[in-house]
N, C-alpha and C positions, 0 to 999 in steps of 0.2 A: 611217567607221571600222568595219571588220569584223574580227571575231575568228573564228578557225577552230580547232575542237577535235574530239577523237574521243570517241565514246560507248563506254565499255568494255562489252564483251559477251563471252560465251563462244563466239561463232561460231555457236552454235545449230545446229538441224537444219532440215529443210525447213519444219517447222511454224513455227519461230521466224522464218525469213526471210519466209514468207508473212504472218505476223502483223505484222512491222514494216513491210512494204510496204503492207499494208492500212491500218495506222495513219497513215502519213505522207500517204496519198492522200485522207484524209477531206475531203468537200466543205466541211464547216463550217470547216475550217482552210485550205483552198487555193482556194476559189472567190472570185474578185474580178471584179466587173463582168461577170459572165457567163462569165469565162474561168477555167479550172482551171489553176492554176500548178503543173502536174506535167509534167515532160518526161523523156524517156529519151535517154540518150547510148549509142549502139550498140545500142539496143533501143527498142521502142515502149512508151509508158507503160502502156497497158491490159493488155499481155501480157508485162510485164517478168518476172514470176515464171516463167512458162512458158519464156521464152527463156533465162533464167539456168539453169534446170534442164536444158534441152537442151544447153547448153554443158558443164555438168558431166558429163552422161551421155556426150556425144560423146568427151570425153577421159578418161572413166572416173575422174573425181575427184569423186565424190558424197559422200565422207566428209570428216571434218576440218572445218576452219574454213570456214564457208559464205559469210560476207559481212563487210564493214567498214562501220561507221556513223560518218559525220562530220556536224558541224553548223557552219554559217556564220552568225554573229550580226551584225546591223547595229545601229548606234546610232540612236536616235530623231532625233538631230541631223543625220544624214546627208541627210535630206530626199529619200530615194529613194521612188519608187513601188513597189508590190509587183512589178510587171512588170520594173522595172529591177533590183531585188534578185534576182529569179529569173534574169535574164539573166546576172548576175555569177556566180551559183552554177553555172549551166550552163557558163559559160566556164572556171571552175576545174576542173570535171569533165573537160572536153575537153582541158585542158592537162596535168593530172596523171595521168589514167587513159585514155590514148589507145587501149589495147587491151582495155579491160574494159567490161562493161555497167554503167551507172550510172543510177539513178533519182534525179532531183532534184525535190524538192517544197518549195515555199516556203509557210510558214505566216503567216497574217495575223491570227490570232485573239488576239494580245496587243498590248501597246503598242509592241513592237519587232518588226521583220521578221527572220525567220531561215529558212534553207534546210537541209533534210535531204539528205544524199547517201548513198545505199546502193550500195555497190560490190561487184560479184561478186568472189569470191576466186579465180576461174579466168578466165584470158584466153580470149576467144572466138577469138583469132587463132592461138595456138599451145599453149593449155592450160597455160601457165605459172601457177604458184600465186603469189598476191600475199601478200607478207609485209611487215608494217609494224613499224617500230621508232621509238624516240624521235627518231632522226635523220631518218627519213622524215616524221614529223609536223612537225618543224622546217622541212623543205624545203617541205612543203605550205603552211605559214604564210608563208614567204617569197614563194611564188608568189601566195598570197592578197593579200599586201601590194602586190605589183607590179601585180596586176590592179586592186585598189582605187585605187591611185595613178593608174593610167591613166584611171580613171573620175572623177578629181578628188576622191576621198574622203580625209579626214584619216587619217593612220596613227598607230597607237599607238607611243609611244617604245620603243626596244629596252630589254629588261630589264637593269638594272644588276647587275653581279656583286657579291655580298656579300663584303666583305673581312673575313676572320676575324682578329680580334685575338689575338695571342699571349698566352697566359696567363702572368701574371707569377708567378714562384716567390716564395714567402714567404721573405724573408731576415731572420733576427732581428737586431736592432740590435747593432752591434759594441760590446763592453764596453771602456771606456777602461782603459788600463793603470793599475794601482793606484799605480805609481811616479810617475804624473803627478798624482795627487791631492795637493792641498795638505794638508800634515800638520795634524792637529788632535787634541788630547787625547781628544776624544770618540770618535775612530775606534778607539782602543785598547780601548774598552769594547764595540765592536760585534763579534759573532761573524763570522768570515770569510765564512760562507755568506750572511749578511744583508748584509754589506758588498758582496759581489759583486752581490747583487740590487739594492742601491741604486745601484751604479755603472752598471748597465745601464738602470734604469727610473725611479728616484726622485731627487728632490732631497733634501737632508739634512733639511729641515723636514718633508717628506712621510714620510720614514722614521721620524721621531720619532712622528708620528701613528699610523703602522702599529704601532709597538712598543707605544705606550700602549694601542691597541685590544686587543692580545693579552695585556695585563696586565703588560708590562715597562715600566719607567720609567727614563728617563735625563734628565739635566740637560743641556740644550743649552749649548755653550760661548758 
């Protein structure tokens, strides 16, 4: 069961890109059984930063958004080896970013395995700028699910849409017509305003209690 998400960033400058590449390649996070779980797609891992910069300079697109940062998390119950998790991350990079340089680094320093994917914002093939939206992220997640399913991993259930309940408008209770009330001598003693109040809300005995509370007294029939 792998989840795929994006790390929000401001696109940074050259320094920011160099910093994030240096962070995800740390040996204490990626070294497993003598193997460094860091791979480049359309670039070589040790010189990824230099190759990404050459692509930007070649197409004169050194300004603006510099890179996109994604993370692929695996559940502890998946039973994957770090090398298997790394292979899945690399497969996702190859499928979703065929014309872009991507550095994939799998971290093993926590209870769960997860891979960082740093994607150049400029295509090395034609200089096209990469733009990402919510729809693009959803497409990445669908591809992630398909790859995980092919590797026999359990998938998360699709999110259920929340059904908004319509707000009910408050409707005051309908007042019964006074002509339908059973005639009673006591009704003649009740002011019309209070009578209407009783007709909508109170029983006759309740009305007597209200009237006594405010200092008026009537004898019930």
